[in-house]
N, CA, C, O and the ligand as a Tripos MOL2 file, in Angstrom:
@<TRIPOS>MOLECULE
protein
  317   315    80     0     0
PROTEIN
NO_CHARGES

@<TRIPOS>ATOM
      1 N          79.3010   92.7860   89.8790 N.3       1 MET1
      2 CA         79.8250   92.4240   88.6500 C.3       1 MET1
      3 C          81.4360   92.2380   88.6120 C.2       1 MET1
      4 O          82.1540   93.0130   89.2430 O.2       1 MET1
      5 N          81.8720   91.3680   87.9830 N.am      2 SER2
      6 CA         83.3150   91.1090   88.0580 C.3       2 SER2
      7 C          83.9670   91.8810   86.8500 C.2       2 SER2
      8 O          83.3420   92.1400   85.8210 O.2       2 SER2
      9 N          85.2150   92.2070   87.0590 N.am      3 LEU3
     10 CA         86.0530   92.7760   85.9640 C.3       3 LEU3
     11 C          86.4580   91.8150   85.0540 C.2       3 LEU3
     12 O          86.8800   92.1310   83.9410 O.2       3 LEU3
     13 N          86.3500   90.4850   85.4900 N.am      4 TYR4
     14 CA         87.0120   89.3850   84.7040 C.3       4 TYR4
     15 C          85.7640   88.4900   84.0170 C.2       4 TYR4
     16 O          85.0200   89.0560   83.2150 O.2       4 TYR4
     17 N          85.5990   87.3540   84.2880 N.am      5 ASP5
     18 CA         84.4370   86.6360   83.7340 C.3       5 ASP5
     19 C          84.5410   86.6820   82.1250 C.2       5 ASP5
     20 O          83.6200   87.2130   81.5050 O.2       5 ASP5
     21 N          85.5390   86.1870   81.5020 N.am      6 PHE6
     22 CA         85.6170   86.2580   80.1080 C.3       6 PHE6
     23 C          86.3810   85.0080   79.6990 C.2       6 PHE6
     24 O          87.0940   84.4440   80.5280 O.2       6 PHE6
     25 N          86.2510   84.5080   78.3370 N.am      7 PRO7
     26 CA         86.9940   83.2480   77.9900 C.3       7 PRO7
     27 C          88.4580   83.4730   77.9170 C.2       7 PRO7
     28 O          88.8930   84.5540   77.5200 O.2       7 PRO7
     29 N          89.2450   82.5000   78.2830 N.am      8 CYS8
     30 CA         90.7360   82.6090   78.3600 C.3       8 CYS8
     31 C          91.1840   82.5640   76.9260 C.2       8 CYS8
     32 O          90.6810   81.8460   76.0610 O.2       8 CYS8
     33 N          92.3220   83.5230   76.7410 N.am      9 GLU9
     34 CA         92.9810   83.5520   75.3970 C.3       9 GLU9
     35 C          93.6370   82.3620   75.0060 C.2       9 GLU9
     36 O          93.7890   82.1390   73.8050 O.2       9 GLU9
     37 N          94.1060   81.4510   75.9890 N.am     10 TYR10
     38 CA         94.9630   80.3720   75.6340 C.3      10 TYR10
     39 C          94.1860   79.0840   75.7150 C.2      10 TYR10
     40 O          94.7950   78.1160   75.2600 O.2      10 TYR10
     41 N          93.1240   78.8770   76.1320 N.am     11 CYS11
     42 CA         92.4490   77.6880   76.2760 C.3      11 CYS11
     43 C          90.9250   77.9160   76.1770 C.2      11 CYS11
     44 O          90.5040   79.0110   75.8030 O.2      11 CYS11
     45 N          89.9470   76.7380   76.5600 N.am     12 GLU12
     46 CA         88.7060   76.8360   76.4410 C.3      12 GLU12
     47 C          88.1700   77.2920   77.7750 C.2      12 GLU12
     48 O          86.9600   77.4930   77.8840 O.2      12 GLU12
     49 N          89.0060   77.4750   78.8270 N.am     13 GLY13
     50 CA         88.4070   77.8700   80.1550 C.3      13 GLY13
     51 C          87.9480   79.2770   80.2520 C.2      13 GLY13
     52 O          88.1570   80.1370   79.3970 O.2      13 GLY13
     53 N          87.3410   79.4310   81.3060 N.am     14 MET14
     54 CA         86.7950   80.9820   81.6070 C.3      14 MET14
     55 C          87.6830   81.4740   82.7720 C.2      14 MET14
     56 O          88.1250   80.7610   83.6730 O.2      14 MET14
     57 N          87.8660   82.7320   82.6240 N.am     15 VAL15
     58 CA         88.7150   83.5270   83.6710 C.3      15 VAL15
     59 C          87.7060   84.0380   84.6860 C.2      15 VAL15
     60 O          86.7060   84.6560   84.3230 O.2      15 VAL15
     61 N          87.9770   83.7710   85.9850 N.am     16 ARG16
     62 CA         87.3060   84.2330   87.0240 C.3      16 ARG16
     63 C          88.0900   85.0440   88.0670 C.2      16 ARG16
     64 O          89.2890   84.8490   88.2640 O.2      16 ARG16
     65 N          87.3970   85.9220   88.6960 N.am     17 GLU17
     66 CA         88.1290   86.8890   89.7120 C.3      17 GLU17
     67 C          88.5190   85.9890   90.8150 C.2      17 GLU17
     68 O          87.7300   85.1720   91.2880 O.2      17 GLU17
     69 N          89.8330   86.1470   91.2620 N.am     18 ARG18
     70 CA         90.1860   85.5500   92.5590 C.3      18 ARG18
     71 C          91.0680   86.6240   93.1650 C.2      18 ARG18
     72 O          91.8490   87.2720   92.4680 O.2      18 ARG18
     73 N          90.9290   86.8130   94.5250 N.am     19 THR19
     74 CA         91.8100   87.7060   95.3010 C.3      19 THR19
     75 C          92.9320   87.0580   95.7990 C.2      19 THR19
     76 O          92.7640   86.1700   96.6340 O.2      19 THR19
     77 N          94.2480   87.4080   95.3600 N.am     20 LEU20
     78 CA         95.4650   86.7790   95.9030 C.3      20 LEU20
     79 C          96.1080   87.5170   96.9330 C.2      20 LEU20
     80 O          96.1360   88.7470   96.9660 O.2      20 LEU20
     81 N          96.7020   86.6520   97.9000 N.am     21 ASP21
     82 CA         97.3140   87.3030   99.0320 C.3      21 ASP21
     83 C          98.6770   88.1140   98.5510 C.2      21 ASP21
     84 O          99.0170   89.1730   99.0780 O.2      21 ASP21
     85 N          99.3800   87.5000   97.5230 N.am     22 ARG22
     86 CA        100.5520   88.3390   97.0290 C.3      22 ARG22
     87 C         100.8270   87.7930   95.6210 C.2      22 ARG22
     88 O         101.0370   86.6040   95.3790 O.2      22 ARG22
     89 N         100.8020   88.8690   94.6390 N.am     23 GLU23
     90 CA        100.9860   88.4840   93.2680 C.3      23 GLU23
     91 C         102.0700   89.3470   92.5950 C.2      23 GLU23
     92 O         101.8430   90.5550   92.5160 O.2      23 GLU23
     93 N         103.1650   88.8850   92.1260 N.am     24 PRO24
     94 CA        104.1950   89.7050   91.3830 C.3      24 PRO24
     95 C         103.6760   90.0680   90.0730 C.2      24 PRO24
     96 O         103.3110   89.1650   89.3210 O.2      24 PRO24
     97 N         103.5960   91.3590   89.6910 N.am     25 ILE25
     98 CA        103.0370   91.8070   88.3970 C.3      25 ILE25
     99 C         104.0660   92.4590   87.6830 C.2      25 ILE25
    100 O         104.6050   93.4800   88.1100 O.2      25 ILE25
    101 N         104.4170   91.8160   86.4170 N.am     26 SER26
    102 CA        105.5160   92.4920   85.5570 C.3      26 SER26
    103 C         104.8430   93.6250   84.6690 C.2      26 SER26
    104 O         103.7280   93.5170   84.1600 O.2      26 SER26
    105 N         105.7040   94.7580   84.5510 N.am     27 HIS27
    106 CA        105.2630   95.8220   83.7650 C.3      27 HIS27
    107 C         106.4120   96.2250   83.0340 C.2      27 HIS27
    108 O         107.4770   95.8110   83.4920 O.2      27 HIS27
    109 N         106.4760   97.0480   81.8410 N.am     28 HIS28
    110 CA        107.5670   97.1780   81.2620 C.3      28 HIS28
    111 C         108.6480   97.9740   82.0210 C.2      28 HIS28
    112 O         109.8350   97.8800   81.7090 O.2      28 HIS28
    113 N         108.2120   98.7600   83.0250 N.am     29 ARG29
    114 CA        109.1240   99.5220   83.8490 C.3      29 ARG29
    115 C         109.7090   98.6340   84.9580 C.2      29 ARG29
    116 O         110.7830   98.9420   85.4740 O.2      29 ARG29
    117 N         109.0720   97.6090   85.3120 N.am     30 GLY30
    118 CA        109.6500   96.7270   86.4370 C.3      30 GLY30
    119 C         108.5730   95.7730   86.9560 C.2      30 GLY30
    120 O         107.5820   95.4790   86.2860 O.2      30 GLY30
    121 N         108.8350   95.2710   88.2710 N.am     31 ILE31
    122 CA        108.0100   94.2970   88.8250 C.3      31 ILE31
    123 C         107.5830   94.9130   90.1810 C.2      31 ILE31
    124 O         108.4110   95.4140   90.9410 O.2      31 ILE31
    125 N         106.1890   94.8530   90.4670 N.am     32 VAL32
    126 CA        105.6440   95.2600   91.7220 C.3      32 VAL32
    127 C         104.8650   93.9990   92.3170 C.2      32 VAL32
    128 O         104.1650   93.2610   91.6240 O.2      32 VAL32
    129 N         105.0490   93.8640   93.5250 N.am     33 VAL33
    130 CA        104.1980   92.8620   94.3090 C.3      33 VAL33
    131 C         103.0150   93.3870   94.8700 C.2      33 VAL33
    132 O         103.1030   94.1420   95.8380 O.2      33 VAL33
    133 N         101.9060   93.0850   94.3840 N.am     34 LEU34
    134 CA        100.6620   93.6660   94.9660 C.3      34 LEU34
    135 C         100.0920   92.5890   96.0460 C.2      34 LEU34
    136 O         100.0790   91.4010   95.7240 O.2      34 LEU34
    137 N          99.6540   92.9690   97.2350 N.am     35 GLU35
    138 CA         98.9290   92.1570   98.0840 C.3      35 GLU35
    139 C          97.5370   92.3070   98.1880 C.2      35 GLU35
    140 O          97.1060   93.4520   98.0570 O.2      35 GLU35
    141 N          96.7030   91.3520   98.4070 N.am     36 ASN36
    142 CA         95.2570   91.2760   98.4720 C.3      36 ASN36
    143 C          94.6520   91.9620   97.1390 C.2      36 ASN36
    144 O          93.8450   92.8910   97.1160 O.2      36 ASN36
    145 N          95.1710   91.3560   96.1390 N.am     37 VAL37
    146 CA         94.8460   92.0360   94.7960 C.3      37 VAL37
    147 C          93.7970   91.1910   94.0600 C.2      37 VAL37
    148 O          94.0160   89.9800   94.0770 O.2      37 VAL37
    149 N          92.7510   91.5910   93.4490 N.am     38 PRO38
    150 CA         91.7230   90.8700   92.6950 C.3      38 PRO38
    151 C          92.3550   90.7940   91.2230 C.2      38 PRO38
    152 O          92.5860   91.7850   90.5290 O.2      38 PRO38
    153 N          92.5820   89.5470   90.8770 N.am     39 ILE39
    154 CA         93.0260   89.4270   89.5120 C.3      39 ILE39
    155 C          92.2570   88.3020   88.8380 C.2      39 ILE39
    156 O          91.5530   87.5560   89.5200 O.2      39 ILE39
    157 N          92.3720   88.1480   87.4710 N.am     40 GLY40
    158 CA         91.4860   87.0730   86.7580 C.3      40 GLY40
    159 C          92.6060   85.8030   86.6920 C.2      40 GLY40
    160 O          93.7960   85.9680   86.4260 O.2      40 GLY40
    161 N          92.0500   84.6650   86.9520 N.am     41 VAL41
    162 CA         92.6630   83.3550   86.7990 C.3      41 VAL41
    163 C          91.8470   82.4460   86.0150 C.2      41 VAL41
    164 O          90.6890   82.1830   86.3400 O.2      41 VAL41
    165 N          92.4380   81.9420   84.9530 N.am     42 CYS42
    166 CA         91.6920   80.8840   84.2030 C.3      42 CYS42
    167 C          91.4400   79.6560   84.9970 C.2      42 CYS42
    168 O          92.3440   79.1190   85.6370 O.2      42 CYS42
    169 N          90.1620   79.1810   84.9630 N.am     43 GLU43
    170 CA         89.8740   78.1460   85.8250 C.3      43 GLU43
    171 C          90.3780   76.6840   85.1950 C.2      43 GLU43
    172 O          90.2950   75.6280   85.8240 O.2      43 GLU43
    173 N          90.8350   76.7890   84.0450 N.am     44 HIS44
    174 CA         91.2330   75.4530   83.2700 C.3      44 HIS44
    175 C          92.7090   75.5550   83.3520 C.2      44 HIS44
    176 O          93.3290   74.7310   84.0240 O.2      44 HIS44
    177 N          93.4170   76.6650   82.6130 N.am     45 CYS45
    178 CA         94.8580   76.5740   82.5500 C.3      45 CYS45
    179 C          95.6010   77.4760   83.6380 C.2      45 CYS45
    180 O          96.8280   77.4340   83.7150 O.2      45 CYS45
    181 N          94.9210   78.2100   84.3930 N.am     46 GLY46
    182 CA         95.5070   78.9890   85.5420 C.3      46 GLY46
    183 C          96.2350   80.1030   84.9590 C.2      46 GLY46
    184 O          97.0630   80.6350   85.7000 O.2      46 GLY46
    185 N          96.0790   80.6320   83.6190 N.am     47 ALA47
    186 CA         96.6100   81.7990   83.2150 C.3      47 ALA47
    187 C          96.1570   83.0850   84.0780 C.2      47 ALA47
    188 O          94.9850   83.1330   84.4520 O.2      47 ALA47
    189 N          97.0350   84.1150   84.4000 N.am     48 HIS48
    190 CA         96.6010   85.1210   85.0800 C.3      48 HIS48
    191 C          96.3970   86.4040   84.1170 C.2      48 HIS48
    192 O          97.1120   86.6660   83.1500 O.2      48 HIS48
    193 N          95.3710   87.0960   84.5280 N.am     49 TYR49
    194 CA         94.9950   88.4090   83.8540 C.3      49 TYR49
    195 C          94.8250   89.4220   84.8050 C.2      49 TYR49
    196 O          94.4370   89.2080   85.9530 O.2      49 TYR49
    197 N          95.1470   90.6690   84.2880 N.am     50 TYR50
    198 CA         95.3220   91.8470   85.0500 C.3      50 TYR50
    199 C          94.2980   92.9650   84.5080 C.2      50 TYR50
    200 O          94.4300   93.3530   83.3470 O.2      50 TYR50
    201 N          93.4040   93.4270   85.2270 N.am     51 ALA51
    202 CA         92.4690   94.5370   84.6570 C.3      51 ALA51
    203 C          93.3740   95.7860   84.6350 C.2      51 ALA51
    204 O          94.4120   95.9160   85.2830 O.2      51 ALA51
    205 N          92.8330   96.6760   83.8020 N.am     52 ALA52
    206 CA         93.4380   97.9850   83.4790 C.3      52 ALA52
    207 C          93.7850   98.6690   84.8060 C.2      52 ALA52
    208 O          94.8980   99.1570   84.9980 O.2      52 ALA52
    209 N          92.6850   98.6930   85.8250 N.am     53 ALA53
    210 CA         92.8300   99.3420   87.0100 C.3      53 ALA53
    211 C          94.1740   98.8210   87.8380 C.2      53 ALA53
    212 O          94.9480   99.5780   88.4250 O.2      53 ALA53
    213 N          94.2870   97.4690   87.7720 N.am     54 VAL54
    214 CA         95.3670   96.8810   88.5400 C.3      54 VAL54
    215 C          96.7710   97.2980   87.9260 C.2      54 VAL54
    216 O          97.7310   97.6080   88.6320 O.2      54 VAL54
    217 N          96.7900   97.2750   86.5530 N.am     55 LEU55
    218 CA         98.0980   97.6200   85.7730 C.3      55 LEU55
    219 C          98.3000   99.1810   86.0600 C.2      55 LEU55
    220 O          99.4600   99.5930   86.0660 O.2      55 LEU55
    221 N          97.3580   99.9890   86.2740 N.am     56 LYS56
    222 CA         97.4490  101.5110   86.5520 C.3      56 LYS56
    223 C          98.1250  101.6320   87.9000 C.2      56 LYS56
    224 O          99.0580  102.4140   88.0860 O.2      56 LYS56
    225 N          97.6320  100.8410   88.8310 N.am     57 ARG57
    226 CA         98.1420  100.8740   90.1200 C.3      57 ARG57
    227 C          99.7410  100.5230   90.1200 C.2      57 ARG57
    228 O         100.5950  101.1690   90.7270 O.2      57 ARG57
    229 N          99.9610   99.3880   89.3300 N.am     58 VAL58
    230 CA        101.4260   99.1570   89.1040 C.3      58 VAL58
    231 C         102.2570  100.1600   88.5390 C.2      58 VAL58
    232 O         103.3940  100.3660   88.9640 O.2      58 VAL58
    233 N         101.7560  100.7860   87.6140 N.am     59 GLU59
    234 CA        102.5220  101.9520   86.8090 C.3      59 GLU59
    235 C         102.7090  103.1700   87.9660 C.2      59 GLU59
    236 O         103.7850  103.7390   88.1530 O.2      59 GLU59
    237 N         101.5780  103.4390   88.6430 N.am     60 ALA60
    238 CA        101.7350  104.5160   89.5570 C.3      60 ALA60
    239 C         102.7280  104.2920   90.4680 C.2      60 ALA60
    240 O         103.4570  105.2370   90.7670 O.2      60 ALA60
    241 N         102.9150  103.0830   91.0290 N.am     61 ILE61
    242 CA        103.9970  102.6270   92.0740 C.3      61 ILE61
    243 C         105.3980  102.7320   91.3740 C.2      61 ILE61
    244 O         106.3370  103.2560   91.9720 O.2      61 ILE61
    245 N         105.5350  102.2250   90.0870 N.am     62 LEU62
    246 CA        106.8290  102.3220   89.4190 C.3      62 LEU62
    247 C         107.1880  103.6220   89.0940 C.2      62 LEU62
    248 O         108.3860  103.8960   89.0300 O.2      62 LEU62
    249 N         106.3200  104.4940   88.8720 N.am     63 THR63
    250 CA        106.6830  105.9600   88.4650 C.3      63 THR63
    251 C         106.6340  106.8640   89.7380 C.2      63 THR63
    252 O         106.8310  108.0780   89.6810 O.2      63 THR63
    253 N         106.3600  106.1920   90.8820 N.am     64 SER64
    254 CA        106.4900  106.9340   92.2410 C.3      64 SER64
    255 C         105.3880  107.9910   92.3160 C.2      64 SER64
    256 O         105.4920  108.9320   93.1020 O.2      64 SER64
    257 N         104.3090  107.8430   91.4910 N.am     65 THR65
    258 CA        103.1120  108.7750   91.6360 C.3      65 THR65
    259 C         102.4350  108.3430   93.0070 C.2      65 THR65
    260 O         102.0460  109.2360   93.7590 O.2      65 THR65
    261 N         102.2940  107.1310   93.3310 N.am     66 THR66
    262 CA        101.8910  106.6470   94.5710 C.3      66 THR66
    263 C         102.9320  105.5810   95.0200 C.2      66 THR66
    264 O         102.8510  104.4160   94.6310 O.2      66 THR66
    265 N         104.0110  106.0640   95.9350 N.am     67 PRO67
    266 CA        104.9540  105.1370   96.1120 C.3      67 PRO67
    267 C         104.4950  103.9070   97.0810 C.2      67 PRO67
    268 O         103.5720  103.9950   97.8900 O.2      67 PRO67
    269 N         105.2480  102.8130   96.8770 N.am     68 ALA68
    270 CA        104.8430  101.5270   97.6450 C.3      68 ALA68
    271 C         105.0860  101.7760   99.1480 C.2      68 ALA68
    272 O         105.8760  102.6160   99.5810 O.2      68 ALA68
    273 N         104.3260  100.9580   99.8930 N.am     69 SER69
    274 CA        104.4670  101.1370  101.3140 C.3      69 SER69
    275 C         105.6590  100.5000  101.8750 C.2      69 SER69
    276 O         106.0550  100.8700  102.9800 O.2      69 SER69
    277 N         106.3000   99.5420  101.2020 N.am     70 ARG70
    278 CA        107.3930   98.8400  101.5150 C.3      70 ARG70
    279 C         107.9980   98.2780  100.2730 C.2      70 ARG70
    280 O         107.3610   98.1990   99.2230 O.2      70 ARG70
    281 N         109.3400   97.8550  100.4140 N.am     71 THR71
    282 CA        110.0250   97.3230   99.2970 C.3      71 THR71
    283 C         110.6960   95.8610   99.7490 C.2      71 THR71
    284 O         111.2420   95.6910  100.8390 O.2      71 THR71
    285 N         110.5620   94.8590   98.7400 N.am     72 LEU72
    286 CA        111.1420   93.5550   99.0670 C.3      72 LEU72
    287 C         112.3930   93.5150   98.3760 C.2      72 LEU72
    288 O         112.5400   94.1460   97.3290 O.2      72 LEU72
    289 N         113.3610   92.7840   98.9060 N.am     73 GLN73
    290 CA        114.6170   92.3610   98.0530 C.3      73 GLN73
    291 C         114.2430   91.0020   97.5230 C.2      73 GLN73
    292 O         113.6010   90.1970   98.1990 O.2      73 GLN73
    293 N         114.6910   90.7490   96.2020 N.am     74 VAL74
    294 CA        114.3900   89.6610   95.5680 C.3      74 VAL74
    295 C         115.6260   89.1090   94.8780 C.2      74 VAL74
    296 O         116.2690   89.7620   94.0560 O.2      74 VAL74
    297 N         115.9480   87.7680   95.2870 N.am     75 PRO75
    298 CA        117.2020   87.1840   94.6660 C.3      75 PRO75
    299 C         117.0370   86.8770   93.1680 C.2      75 PRO75
    300 O         115.9850   86.4860   92.6630 O.2      75 PRO75
    301 N         118.1580   87.0910   92.5310 N.am     76 VAL76
    302 CA        118.1310   86.9250   90.9810 C.3      76 VAL76
    303 C         119.2390   85.9210   90.6200 C.2      76 VAL76
    304 O         120.3720   86.0550   91.0800 O.2      76 VAL76
    305 N         118.9300   84.9820   89.8500 N.am     77 GLU77
    306 CA        120.1950   84.0820   89.5580 C.3      77 GLU77
    307 C         119.9420   83.5790   88.1000 C.2      77 GLU77
    308 O         118.7620   83.5160   87.7550 O.2      77 GLU77
    309 N         120.8850   83.2200   87.2200 N.am     78 VAL78
    310 CA        120.7020   82.6180   86.0370 C.3      78 VAL78
    311 C         120.4850   81.0560   86.2570 C.2      78 VAL78
    312 O         121.1810   80.4490   87.0710 O.2      78 VAL78
    313 N         119.6210   80.5030   85.6020 N.am     79 TYR79
    314 CA        119.2700   79.0600   85.6220 C.3      79 TYR79
    315 C         119.6310   78.3760   84.4740 C.2      79 TYR79
    316 O         119.3920   77.1730   84.3720 O.2      79 TYR79
    317 ZN         93.0480   79.1050   80.0800 Zn       80 ZN80
@<TRIPOS>BOND
     1     1     2 1
     2     2     3 1
     3     3     4 2
     4     3     5 am
     5     5     6 1
     6     6     7 1
     7     7     8 2
     8     7     9 am
     9     9    10 1
    10    10    11 1
    11    11    12 2
    12    11    13 am
    13    13    14 1
    14    14    15 1
    15    15    16 2
    16    15    17 am
    17    17    18 1
    18    18    19 1
    19    19    20 2
    20    19    21 am
    21    21    22 1
    22    22    23 1
    23    23    24 2
    24    23    25 am
    25    25    26 1
    26    26    27 1
    27    27    28 2
    28    27    29 am
    29    29    30 1
    30    30    31 1
    31    31    32 2
    32    31    33 am
    33    33    34 1
    34    34    35 1
    35    35    36 2
    36    35    37 am
    37    37    38 1
    38    38    39 1
    39    39    40 2
    40    39    41 am
    41    41    42 1
    42    42    43 1
    43    43    44 2
    44    43    45 am
    45    45    46 1
    46    46    47 1
    47    47    48 2
    48    47    49 am
    49    49    50 1
    50    50    51 1
    51    51    52 2
    52    51    53 am
    53    53    54 1
    54    54    55 1
    55    55    56 2
    56    55    57 am
    57    57    58 1
    58    58    59 1
    59    59    60 2
    60    59    61 am
    61    61    62 1
    62    62    63 1
    63    63    64 2
    64    63    65 am
    65    65    66 1
    66    66    67 1
    67    67    68 2
    68    67    69 am
    69    69    70 1
    70    70    71 1
    71    71    72 2
    72    71    73 am
    73    73    74 1
    74    74    75 1
    75    75    76 2
    76    75    77 am
    77    77    78 1
    78    78    79 1
    79    79    80 2
    80    79    81 am
    81    81    82 1
    82    82    83 1
    83    83    84 2
    84    83    85 am
    85    85    86 1
    86    86    87 1
    87    87    88 2
    88    87    89 am
    89    89    90 1
    90    90    91 1
    91    91    92 2
    92    91    93 am
    93    93    94 1
    94    94    95 1
    95    95    96 2
    96    95    97 am
    97    97    98 1
    98    98    99 1
    99    99   100 2
   100    99   101 am
   101   101   102 1
   102   102   103 1
   103   103   104 2
   104   103   105 am
   105   105   106 1
   106   106   107 1
   107   107   108 2
   108   107   109 am
   109   109   110 1
   110   110   111 1
   111   111   112 2
   112   111   113 am
   113   113   114 1
   114   114   115 1
   115   115   116 2
   116   115   117 am
   117   117   118 1
   118   118   119 1
   119   119   120 2
   120   119   121 am
   121   121   122 1
   122   122   123 1
   123   123   124 2
   124   123   125 am
   125   125   126 1
   126   126   127 1
   127   127   128 2
   128   127   129 am
   129   129   130 1
   130   130   131 1
   131   131   132 2
   132   131   133 am
   133   133   134 1
   134   134   135 1
   135   135   136 2
   136   135   137 am
   137   137   138 1
   138   138   139 1
   139   139   140 2
   140   139   141 am
   141   141   142 1
   142   142   143 1
   143   143   144 2
   144   143   145 am
   145   145   146 1
   146   146   147 1
   147   147   148 2
   148   147   149 am
   149   149   150 1
   150   150   151 1
   151   151   152 2
   152   151   153 am
   153   153   154 1
   154   154   155 1
   155   155   156 2
   156   155   157 am
   157   157   158 1
   158   158   159 1
   159   159   160 2
   160   159   161 am
   161   161   162 1
   162   162   163 1
   163   163   164 2
   164   163   165 am
   165   165   166 1
   166   166   167 1
   167   167   168 2
   168   167   169 am
   169   169   170 1
   170   170   171 1
   171   171   172 2
   172   171   173 am
   173   173   174 1
   174   174   175 1
   175   175   176 2
   176   175   177 am
   177   177   178 1
   178   178   179 1
   179   179   180 2
   180   179   181 am
   181   181   182 1
   182   182   183 1
   183   183   184 2
   184   183   185 am
   185   185   186 1
   186   186   187 1
   187   187   188 2
   188   187   189 am
   189   189   190 1
   190   190   191 1
   191   191   192 2
   192   191   193 am
   193   193   194 1
   194   194   195 1
   195   195   196 2
   196   195   197 am
   197   197   198 1
   198   198   199 1
   199   199   200 2
   200   199   201 am
   201   201   202 1
   202   202   203 1
   203   203   204 2
   204   203   205 am
   205   205   206 1
   206   206   207 1
   207   207   208 2
   208   207   209 am
   209   209   210 1
   210   210   211 1
   211   211   212 2
   212   211   213 am
   213   213   214 1
   214   214   215 1
   215   215   216 2
   216   215   217 am
   217   217   218 1
   218   218   219 1
   219   219   220 2
   220   219   221 am
   221   221   222 1
   222   222   223 1
   223   223   224 2
   224   223   225 am
   225   225   226 1
   226   226   227 1
   227   227   228 2
   228   227   229 am
   229   229   230 1
   230   230   231 1
   231   231   232 2
   232   231   233 am
   233   233   234 1
   234   234   235 1
   235   235   236 2
   236   235   237 am
   237   237   238 1
   238   238   239 1
   239   239   240 2
   240   239   241 am
   241   241   242 1
   242   242   243 1
   243   243   244 2
   244   243   245 am
   245   245   246 1
   246   246   247 1
   247   247   248 2
   248   247   249 am
   249   249   250 1
   250   250   251 1
   251   251   252 2
   252   251   253 am
   253   253   254 1
   254   254   255 1
   255   255   256 2
   256   255   257 am
   257   257   258 1
   258   258   259 1
   259   259   260 2
   260   259   261 am
   261   261   262 1
   262   262   263 1
   263   263   264 2
   264   263   265 am
   265   265   266 1
   266   266   267 1
   267   267   268 2
   268   267   269 am
   269   269   270 1
   270   270   271 1
   271   271   272 2
   272   271   273 am
   273   273   274 1
   274   274   275 1
   275   275   276 2
   276   275   277 am
   277   277   278 1
   278   278   279 1
   279   279   280 2
   280   279   281 am
   281   281   282 1
   282   282   283 1
   283   283   284 2
   284   283   285 am
   285   285   286 1
   286   286   287 1
   287   287   288 2
   288   287   289 am
   289   289   290 1
   290   290   291 1
   291   291   292 2
   292   291   293 am
   293   293   294 1
   294   294   295 1
   295   295   296 2
   296   295   297 am
   297   297   298 1
   298   298   299 1
   299   299   300 2
   300   299   301 am
   301   301   302 1
   302   302   303 1
   303   303   304 2
   304   303   305 am
   305   305   306 1
   306   306   307 1
   307   307   308 2
   308   307   309 am
   309   309   310 1
   310   310   311 1
   311   311   312 2
   312   311   313 am
   313   313   314 1
   314   314   315 1
   315   315   316 2
@<TRIPOS>SUBSTRUCTURE
     1 MET1         2 RESIDUE 1 A MET
     2 SER2         6 RESIDUE 1 A SER
     3 LEU3        10 RESIDUE 1 A LEU
     4 TYR4        14 RESIDUE 1 A TYR
     5 ASP5        18 RESIDUE 1 A ASP
     6 PHE6        22 RESIDUE 1 A PHE
     7 PRO7        26 RESIDUE 1 A PRO
     8 CYS8        30 RESIDUE 1 A CYS
     9 GLU9        34 RESIDUE 1 A GLU
    10 TYR10       38 RESIDUE 1 A TYR
    11 CYS11       42 RESIDUE 1 A CYS
    12 GLU12       46 RESIDUE 1 A GLU
    13 GLY13       50 RESIDUE 1 A GLY
    14 MET14       54 RESIDUE 1 A MET
    15 VAL15       58 RESIDUE 1 A VAL
    16 ARG16       62 RESIDUE 1 A ARG
    17 GLU17       66 RESIDUE 1 A GLU
    18 ARG18       70 RESIDUE 1 A ARG
    19 THR19       74 RESIDUE 1 A THR
    20 LEU20       78 RESIDUE 1 A LEU
    21 ASP21       82 RESIDUE 1 A ASP
    22 ARG22       86 RESIDUE 1 A ARG
    23 GLU23       90 RESIDUE 1 A GLU
    24 PRO24       94 RESIDUE 1 A PRO
    25 ILE25       98 RESIDUE 1 A ILE
    26 SER26      102 RESIDUE 1 A SER
    27 HIS27      106 RESIDUE 1 A HIS
    28 HIS28      110 RESIDUE 1 A HIS
    29 ARG29      114 RESIDUE 1 A ARG
    30 GLY30      118 RESIDUE 1 A GLY
    31 ILE31      122 RESIDUE 1 A ILE
    32 VAL32      126 RESIDUE 1 A VAL
    33 VAL33      130 RESIDUE 1 A VAL
    34 LEU34      134 RESIDUE 1 A LEU
    35 GLU35      138 RESIDUE 1 A GLU
    36 ASN36      142 RESIDUE 1 A ASN
    37 VAL37      146 RESIDUE 1 A VAL
    38 PRO38      150 RESIDUE 1 A PRO
    39 ILE39      154 RESIDUE 1 A ILE
    40 GLY40      158 RESIDUE 1 A GLY
    41 VAL41      162 RESIDUE 1 A VAL
    42 CYS42      166 RESIDUE 1 A CYS
    43 GLU43      170 RESIDUE 1 A GLU
    44 HIS44      174 RESIDUE 1 A HIS
    45 CYS45      178 RESIDUE 1 A CYS
    46 GLY46      182 RESIDUE 1 A GLY
    47 ALA47      186 RESIDUE 1 A ALA
    48 HIS48      190 RESIDUE 1 A HIS
    49 TYR49      194 RESIDUE 1 A TYR
    50 TYR50      198 RESIDUE 1 A TYR
    51 ALA51      202 RESIDUE 1 A ALA
    52 ALA52      206 RESIDUE 1 A ALA
    53 ALA53      210 RESIDUE 1 A ALA
    54 VAL54      214 RESIDUE 1 A VAL
    55 LEU55      218 RESIDUE 1 A LEU
    56 LYS56      222 RESIDUE 1 A LYS
    57 ARG57      226 RESIDUE 1 A ARG
    58 VAL58      230 RESIDUE 1 A VAL
    59 GLU59      234 RESIDUE 1 A GLU
    60 ALA60      238 RESIDUE 1 A ALA
    61 ILE61      242 RESIDUE 1 A ILE
    62 LEU62      246 RESIDUE 1 A LEU
    63 THR63      250 RESIDUE 1 A THR
    64 SER64      254 RESIDUE 1 A SER
    65 THR65      258 RESIDUE 1 A THR
    66 THR66      262 RESIDUE 1 A THR
    67 PRO67      266 RESIDUE 1 A PRO
    68 ALA68      270 RESIDUE 1 A ALA
    69 SER69      274 RESIDUE 1 A SER
    70 ARG70      278 RESIDUE 1 A ARG
    71 THR71      282 RESIDUE 1 A THR
    72 LEU72      286 RESIDUE 1 A LEU
    73 GLN73      290 RESIDUE 1 A GLN
    74 VAL74      294 RESIDUE 1 A VAL
    75 PRO75      298 RESIDUE 1 A PRO
    76 VAL76      302 RESIDUE 1 A VAL
    77 GLU77      306 RESIDUE 1 A GLU
    78 VAL78      310 RESIDUE 1 A VAL
    79 TYR79      314 RESIDUE 1 A TYR
    80 ZN80       317 GROUP 0 **** ****
């Protein structure tokens, strides 16, 4: 049984589980890149959805409860 498989909030599509190699996930504390992570992707508009367990993992990393195995440097620029 999938954590996802529900109607998209933004269109008429259905959200399906997909495991992504690398997904940057924003949280109010910051951004974490999770690798090999199962997320929900709308098959029509492509919107991404994150299950509560995934967001808990992101929060645990950002609060150093379970520190990340490595850190990336990300360039930032005003467009
Ligand atoms: Zn959609």
